[in-house]
N, C-alpha and C positions, 0 to 999 in steps of 0.2 A: 504494500500500500504506500502511495506517495504521500508523505507528510511534510508539514512545515513546522518549525519550532524556532524559538527565540534563543539566542546566545548572547551573553554579556561578558566582555573582558572587563573586569572590575578595576577600580582605580589603582589598586596595587599592581595588577598585571600591566596596565598601561604605563605606570611609573617605572616598572622594571623592564620595559621594552619588549614585552612578550606578545604583542599583537601579531607580528609576522609568524611566530612559532605556533600560535593558536590557529591562525588561518591555514598554515601548512598542514597541521594535524587534521583539521576538518576536511580539507581538500583531499588529503591522502586517504581518508576514510570515506570517500565518495559522498560527502555532504556538500552540496552546491550552495554557495553564498549568493542569494538572490537580491539582497539589500544589505547595506552596511553604512553606518554613520557614527561619527564620534560626537558624543553629547557630554554635557556637564549638568547633571541633575541638580536642581535646587533641593533644599530640604523638603519643601512642600511637595515637589514632584516625587521624591523618594518615598515620602509618607503615603502618597496616593498609590504608587506602584506596589508597595508592600503592605497595603492596608489590611490584607487578610491576616497579617501577623501582628496587628495593632495591640492585642492583649498579651502578647508574648513578652517575657522579660528582656529579650534581646532587641526589641523593636527600635529603641532609641539609638543603640550602638550601631545597628544595621543601617538605619537611615542616615546617621551621621557619616558612617563609612562610605555609603554609596553616593553621598553628596560631597565628599571630600576632594574629588578630583574627576578628571574626565574618564568616561567609559566608552567602549566601542560596542555598539549593539548591532547584531546581525540577524537576519532572517535566513534560516537554513532550510534546504529542501532536499529530499531524497527518499528512497525506499525505507520505510520504517525509521524515518529520521529521528523521531522522538526517542524511541528505545535505543537506537544506535548512539545518539548524542549522550544520553544518560550513561550508557556503558563506557563511552570514550572519556567523558569528563568526571565520572563518579557521581553517585547520588548526592544531593544536597543533604549533608548530615553534619551537625556540629562536632561529632567525634571523628570525622573524616580527616586524617592527617594531611591530605593533599589540599585542604582548604585553608 
């Protein structure tokens, strides 16, 4: 099944110069980038984007972090893109050492 999903290179990845490496890995794994843009979220935008987590204890630190610098957002497309992207990047998990 052809899927689309969102990918974000977060402020720390942008600051560390990892955009190219992330793009390389995505393309190497047959995930096509159909849109890409560098943005710098305001605190209000980050709060809106992560509103589903508003009641979680990490909400303030998450929104502070995501509005601390530029991010690169991408729309990815490919066969089973959602599952393949999750496998490639690891599930979003506070205990994940890769995060």
